C-alpha positions as CSV (number, residue, x, y, z in Angstrom):
1,M,7.7,-9.9,-46.8
2,S,9.4,-6.6,-45.9
3,E,6.1,-5.0,-45.1
4,I,5.2,-7.9,-42.8
5,A,8.6,-7.7,-41.1
6,G,8.2,-4.0,-40.6
7,T,4.8,-4.4,-39.2
8,R,6.0,-7.0,-36.7
9,S,8.8,-4.7,-35.7
10,R,6.5,-1.8,-35.0
11,L,4.2,-4.1,-33.0
12,R,7.1,-5.3,-31.0
13,V,8.1,-1.7,-30.2
14,A,4.5,-0.9,-29.3
15,N,4.4,-3.9,-26.9
16,Y,7.6,-2.7,-25.2
17,V,6.2,0.8,-24.8
18,A,3.0,-0.6,-23.3
19,V,4.8,-2.8,-20.9
20,I,7.1,0.0,-19.8
21,A,4.1,2.3,-19.3
22,L,2.3,-0.3,-17.2
23,V,5.4,-0.9,-15.1
24,L,5.8,2.8,-14.4
25,L,2.1,3.1,-13.5
26,W,2.6,0.4,-10.8
27,T,6.1,1.3,-9.6
28,I,5.8,5.1,-9.3
29,P,3.1,5.1,-6.6
30,T,5.0,2.4,-4.8
31,I,8.2,4.5,-4.8
32,G,6.2,7.4,-3.5
33,L,4.8,5.3,-0.7
34,L,8.3,4.1,0.2
35,V,9.7,7.6,0.3
36,S,6.8,8.9,2.4
37,S,7.3,6.1,4.9
38,F,10.6,7.7,5.9
39,R,9.2,11.2,6.4
40,D,7.3,12.8,9.3
41,R,3.8,14.2,9.2
42,E,4.9,17.9,8.7
43,Q,7.0,17.1,5.7
44,I,4.4,14.9,4.1
45,Q,1.7,17.7,4.5
46,S,4.0,20.5,3.2
47,L,5.7,18.8,0.3
48,G,5.0,15.9,-2.1
49,W,7.1,12.8,-2.1
50,W,8.8,13.9,-5.3
51,Q,10.1,17.0,-3.4
52,A,11.5,15.0,-0.5
53,L,15.0,16.3,-1.1
54,S,13.8,19.9,-1.1
55,S,13.5,22.1,2.0
56,A,9.9,22.3,3.3
57,E,8.5,25.8,4.1
58,E,5.8,26.2,6.8
59,P,4.2,29.6,7.6
60,M,5.0,31.2,10.9
61,S,4.6,34.5,12.6
62,A,6.8,36.4,15.0
63,R,6.9,39.9,16.6
64,T,9.6,42.5,16.8
65,G,10.8,44.0,20.0
66,P,8.6,46.6,21.7
67,P,8.4,50.1,20.1
68,G,10.6,51.4,22.9
69,D,13.5,49.4,21.5
70,A,13.4,51.4,18.3
71,V,16.3,53.7,17.5
72,Q,16.6,56.5,15.0
73,E,18.9,56.2,12.0
74,D,19.0,58.8,9.3
75,G,15.5,60.0,10.1
76,Q,14.0,56.5,10.3
77,W,12.9,54.6,13.3
78,V,14.5,51.1,13.2
79,L,13.8,47.9,15.0
80,T,16.2,45.0,14.8
81,G,16.4,41.5,16.2
82,N,15.9,37.9,15.3
83,V,12.6,36.2,14.6
84,F,13.8,33.0,16.3
85,G,14.8,34.8,19.5
86,D,17.5,32.7,21.2
87,G,16.8,29.7,19.0
88,T,18.0,28.7,15.6
89,G,16.2,28.2,12.3
90,T,16.2,29.1,8.6
91,V,13.9,31.6,7.0
92,G,12.8,30.6,3.5
93,S,10.8,33.8,2.6
94,F,8.8,36.5,4.2
95,G,6.0,39.0,3.4
96,T,4.5,42.3,4.4
97,S,1.0,40.8,4.6
98,I,-0.4,37.8,6.4
99,R,-2.1,36.8,3.1
100,A,1.3,36.4,1.4
101,P,3.9,35.1,3.9
102,G,6.2,33.9,1.1
103,E,6.1,37.0,-1.1
104,F,9.9,37.9,-0.8
105,P,12.9,35.6,-0.6
106,A,15.0,35.8,2.6
107,G,17.6,38.5,2.4
108,E,15.7,40.9,0.2
109,T,14.3,44.3,1.3
110,A,10.6,45.0,0.9
111,E,8.6,48.2,1.2
112,T,5.9,48.3,3.8
113,R,2.5,50.0,3.5
114,D,3.6,52.9,5.8
115,G,6.6,53.8,3.6
116,G,9.2,51.9,5.6
117,T,11.2,48.8,4.7
118,L,11.4,45.3,6.0
119,S,14.3,42.8,5.5
120,I,14.6,39.3,7.1
121,A,17.8,37.4,6.5
122,A,18.0,33.6,6.2
123,D,19.3,33.3,9.8
124,G,16.2,35.1,11.1
125,A,17.8,38.6,11.6
126,Y,15.3,41.3,10.7
127,R,15.4,45.0,10.2
128,L,12.2,47.0,10.2
129,T,12.2,50.7,9.5
130,S,9.4,53.3,9.6
131,P,9.3,57.1,9.0
132,E,7.0,57.5,12.0
133,P,7.6,56.2,15.5
134,F,6.2,52.8,16.2
135,K,3.0,52.8,18.3
136,G,1.5,50.4,20.8
137,R,2.9,48.3,23.6
138,R,3.6,45.2,21.6
139,G,6.0,44.7,18.7
140,E,5.0,44.6,15.1
141,R,3.9,41.3,13.6
142,L,6.2,39.6,11.1
143,V,5.0,36.9,8.7
144,L,7.4,34.5,7.1
145,T,8.0,30.9,6.2
146,R,10.4,28.7,8.1
147,A,12.5,26.4,5.9
148,S,13.0,22.8,7.2
149,P,15.8,20.9,5.6
150,P,14.9,17.4,4.1
151,E,14.9,14.8,6.9
152,F,14.3,11.1,6.9
153,T,13.4,9.1,9.9
154,L,12.7,5.5,10.9
155,Q,10.2,6.6,13.6
156,N,7.2,5.6,11.6
157,Y,8.5,2.0,11.3
158,V,9.4,2.0,15.0
159,Q,6.0,3.2,16.0
160,V,4.2,0.7,13.9
161,M,6.3,-2.3,14.9
162,T,6.2,-1.4,18.6
163,A,2.5,-0.6,18.7
164,D,0.5,-2.5,21.3
165,G,-0.7,-5.8,20.0
166,M,1.1,-5.7,16.6
167,G,3.1,-8.8,17.4
168,Q,0.0,-10.8,18.3
169,A,-1.8,-9.5,15.2
170,F,1.1,-10.8,13.1
171,L,0.7,-14.3,14.6
172,N,-3.0,-14.1,14.2
173,T,-2.6,-13.3,10.5
174,L,-0.3,-16.2,10.0
175,T,-2.9,-18.4,11.8
176,V,-5.5,-17.3,9.4
177,T,-3.4,-17.2,6.2
178,I,-1.6,-20.5,6.2
179,P,-4.6,-22.9,6.6
180,A,-6.7,-20.7,4.4
181,T,-4.1,-21.2,1.7
182,V,-3.4,-24.9,2.1
183,I,-7.0,-26.1,2.5
184,P,-8.3,-24.7,-0.8
185,I,-5.3,-26.1,-2.7
186,L,-5.9,-29.6,-1.3
187,V,-9.6,-29.6,-2.0
188,A,-9.4,-27.9,-5.4
189,A,-6.7,-30.2,-6.6
190,F,-8.9,-33.3,-6.2
191,A,-11.9,-31.5,-7.8
192,A,-9.8,-30.2,-10.7
193,Y,-8.5,-33.7,-11.4
194,A,-12.0,-35.1,-11.5
195,L,-13.2,-32.4,-13.8
196,A,-10.2,-32.8,-16.1
197,W,-9.8,-36.6,-16.4
198,M,-12.8,-38.4,-15.0
199,Q,-16.0,-39.0,-16.9
200,F,-19.3,-38.8,-15.0
201,P,-22.8,-37.3,-15.5
202,G,-23.1,-33.6,-15.0
203,R,-19.4,-32.9,-15.5
204,A,-19.9,-30.1,-18.1
205,L,-22.5,-28.5,-15.9
206,L,-20.2,-28.5,-12.9
207,I,-17.5,-26.8,-15.0
208,A,-20.0,-24.1,-16.1
209,C,-21.0,-23.6,-12.5
210,V,-17.3,-23.1,-11.5
211,V,-16.9,-20.5,-14.3
212,G,-20.1,-18.7,-13.2
213,L,-19.0,-18.5,-9.6
214,L,-15.9,-16.6,-10.6
215,V,-17.9,-13.5,-11.2
216,V,-20.0,-13.7,-8.0
217,P,-18.9,-11.0,-5.5
218,L,-18.1,-12.4,-2.1
219,Q,-20.0,-9.5,-0.4
220,L,-23.3,-11.1,-1.5
221,S,-22.6,-14.2,0.7
222,L,-21.1,-12.6,3.8
223,I,-24.2,-12.3,5.8
224,P,-25.9,-15.6,4.8
225,L,-22.6,-17.4,5.5
226,L,-22.1,-15.8,8.8
227,R,-25.7,-16.7,9.9
228,F,-25.0,-20.3,8.7
229,H,-21.8,-20.4,10.8
230,N,-23.6,-19.1,13.8
231,G,-26.4,-21.6,13.3
232,I,-24.0,-24.6,13.3
233,G,-21.9,-23.3,16.2
234,L,-18.8,-22.1,14.4
235,G,-19.5,-18.5,15.3
236,R,-16.5,-16.1,15.0
237,S,-13.7,-18.6,15.1
238,Y,-10.6,-19.5,13.1
239,I,-12.3,-22.6,11.7
240,G,-15.1,-20.4,10.4
241,I,-12.8,-18.0,8.6
242,W,-10.7,-20.9,7.2
243,L,-13.9,-22.3,5.7
244,A,-15.0,-18.9,4.5
245,H,-11.7,-18.3,2.7
246,T,-11.8,-21.8,1.3
247,G,-15.2,-21.3,-0.2
248,F,-14.4,-17.8,-1.6
249,G,-11.1,-19.1,-3.2
250,M,-12.4,-22.4,-4.5
251,P,-13.8,-21.3,-7.9
252,L,-10.5,-19.7,-9.0
253,A,-8.5,-22.6,-7.7
254,I,-10.6,-25.2,-9.5
255,Y,-10.6,-23.2,-12.7
256,L,-6.9,-22.6,-12.7
257,L,-5.9,-26.1,-11.8
258,R,-8.4,-27.8,-14.1
259,N,-7.2,-25.8,-17.1
260,Y,-3.6,-26.8,-16.3
261,M,-4.3,-30.5,-15.6
262,V,-6.3,-30.9,-18.8
263,G,-3.3,-29.9,-20.8
264,L,-1.1,-32.6,-19.3
265,P,0.0,-35.4,-21.7
266,K,-2.9,-37.8,-22.2
267,E,-0.7,-40.7,-23.1
268,V,1.0,-40.7,-19.7
269,I,-2.2,-41.0,-17.8
270,E,-3.6,-43.7,-20.2
271,C,-0.5,-45.8,-19.8
272,A,-0.8,-45.6,-16.1
273,R,-4.4,-46.8,-16.3
274,V,-3.3,-49.7,-18.6
275,D,-0.7,-50.6,-16.0
276,G,-3.4,-50.9,-13.4
277,A,-2.9,-47.6,-11.5
278,T,-5.9,-46.4,-9.6
279,E,-7.2,-42.8,-10.0
280,F,-5.8,-41.8,-6.7
281,E,-2.4,-43.2,-7.6
282,I,-2.4,-41.4,-11.0
283,F,-3.4,-38.2,-9.2
284,R,-0.8,-38.5,-6.4
285,K,2.2,-39.8,-8.4
286,I,1.7,-38.3,-11.9
287,V,-0.8,-35.3,-12.0
288,L,0.1,-33.7,-8.7
289,P,3.9,-33.4,-9.3
290,L,3.3,-32.2,-12.9
291,S,0.8,-29.6,-11.6
292,L,3.3,-28.0,-9.2
293,P,3.5,-24.7,-11.2
294,A,-0.3,-24.2,-11.2
295,L,-0.5,-25.1,-7.5
296,A,2.2,-22.5,-6.7
297,A,0.5,-19.9,-8.8
298,F,-2.8,-20.3,-7.0
299,G,-1.0,-20.5,-3.7
300,I,0.5,-17.1,-4.2
301,F,-2.8,-15.6,-5.2
302,Q,-4.6,-17.1,-2.2
303,F,-1.8,-16.2,0.2
304,L,-1.7,-12.5,-0.9
305,W,-5.5,-12.2,-0.8
306,T,-5.9,-13.7,2.7
307,W,-2.9,-11.9,4.1
308,N,-4.2,-8.5,3.0
309,D,-7.8,-9.2,3.8
310,L,-9.8,-7.0,6.2
311,L,-13.4,-7.4,5.3
312,V,-13.7,-11.2,5.8
313,A,-11.6,-11.0,9.0
314,K,-14.0,-8.3,10.3
315,V,-17.0,-10.5,9.6
316,F,-15.8,-13.9,10.7
317,L,-13.4,-13.1,13.5
318,G,-13.7,-11.3,16.8
319,S,-12.2,-7.9,17.6
320,G,-10.2,-9.1,20.6
321,N,-6.4,-9.0,20.7
322,D,-6.3,-12.8,20.5
323,Q,-8.0,-12.8,17.0
324,M,-7.4,-9.4,15.4
325,V,-5.3,-9.6,12.2
326,M,-2.7,-7.1,11.1
327,T,-4.9,-5.1,8.8
328,G,-7.4,-4.5,11.6
329,R,-4.6,-3.5,14.0
330,I,-3.2,-1.1,11.4
331,V,-6.7,0.5,11.0
332,E,-6.9,1.0,14.8
333,L,-3.4,2.5,14.8
334,L,-4.4,5.1,12.2
335,G,-7.2,6.4,14.4
336,S,-10.9,6.7,13.7
337,R,-10.4,9.8,11.5
338,G,-7.2,8.7,9.8
339,N,-5.2,11.5,11.5
340,N,-2.2,9.3,11.7
341,W,-2.2,8.4,8.1
342,E,1.6,9.0,7.8
343,L,1.9,5.7,9.7
344,L,0.0,4.0,6.9
345,T,3.0,4.2,4.6
346,A,5.3,2.4,7.0
347,A,2.6,-0.1,8.0
348,A,2.0,-0.9,4.3
349,F,5.6,-1.9,3.7
350,I,5.8,-3.9,7.0
351,S,2.7,-5.9,5.9
352,M,4.2,-6.4,2.5
353,L,7.4,-8.1,3.8
354,V,6.0,-11.7,4.1
355,P,4.0,-11.6,0.8
356,L,7.1,-10.4,-1.0
357,V,9.2,-13.3,0.4
358,V,6.5,-15.8,-0.6
359,F,6.2,-14.3,-4.1
360,F,9.9,-14.1,-4.9
361,S,10.6,-17.6,-3.6
362,M,7.9,-19.0,-5.9
363,Q,7.9,-16.6,-8.8
364,K,9.3,-19.2,-11.3
365,Y,6.4,-21.5,-10.6
366,F,4.0,-18.5,-10.6
367,V,4.7,-17.4,-14.2
368,R,4.7,-21.0,-15.6
369,G,1.5,-22.0,-13.8
370,L,-0.3,-18.7,-14.6
371,L,0.5,-18.8,-18.3
372,A,-0.2,-22.5,-18.7
373,G,-3.5,-22.3,-16.9
374,S,-4.7,-19.3,-19.0
375,V,-4.0,-20.8,-22.5
376,K,-4.7,-24.5,-22.1
377,G,-8.1,-25.8,-22.0
378,G,-10.2,-28.8,-23.0
């Protein structure tokens, strides 16, 4: 018994470690995305998000004063000044070669190739010496890195939220998502009840077809379905995309709801039939209220999928401002080459707000319905 107890204890520890590892794998990238959403493009390109509290250093070059400004001190020709001119800044490091602009920390003195010395302070004050007079009309080139203190801004969020057409895209997304979530739930609930509690020829075959459709990629049916929509006059309309999302989400909905409904107490349904209740009354007054967790679980799945969808919206909706969804508008905001990708971090969290509200408001039903639908069967 002690060996069995010890084994169970070790398994419990292993489960905890695995769960913590999975949570970290999901949350660490999300934290990085959140931190990056408050940084500007230069900081994102120069430092990783885990270095957001460190000063960023970017290479820069400057020139000393002209050779005529040099003065002699102890047999050396000396040029002094400030790399920032009349401006302000902070030097992180400097170098004597353009290949190594960060070779020496600010404030140190380095030897140059001609036997002189170079020193650049953190405030930009430099001192360049040479045993020979400086030549040429222009000053000597100085290479250094400019240190930028950590800075956080809301400009990314402001730019995304105030982008042209973003408000209309938000309303368009709601117009697509809400019906595309409600319609599959209504249809799948009736189908799941029939497959779970009604006896008719071909019932087992239909269940097998539903399971088989779970593994069919939707990309295979995009073009045929679009051609069918165009043939019956739906074209690129909201009705078309509602029906498309309904069809794509129906197999999972029926599978999840049927597995939940088949595990409901059989005695309750049989008693209702003995009392003279019709199938519709049993479904409406008994099965539907008891299946609320499963309905909520699928509702969250369907809402998240349709809210974040881009492919189906591109195929079944137009590209005008009156139909473009948020994902499409965000893609346009980033540019054709993705040059404005720093805006993607802020746009990602803005698009996550509504799904997060839906998830946390229904999470108690989500866990119950998901677990019950995955372990019960018949």
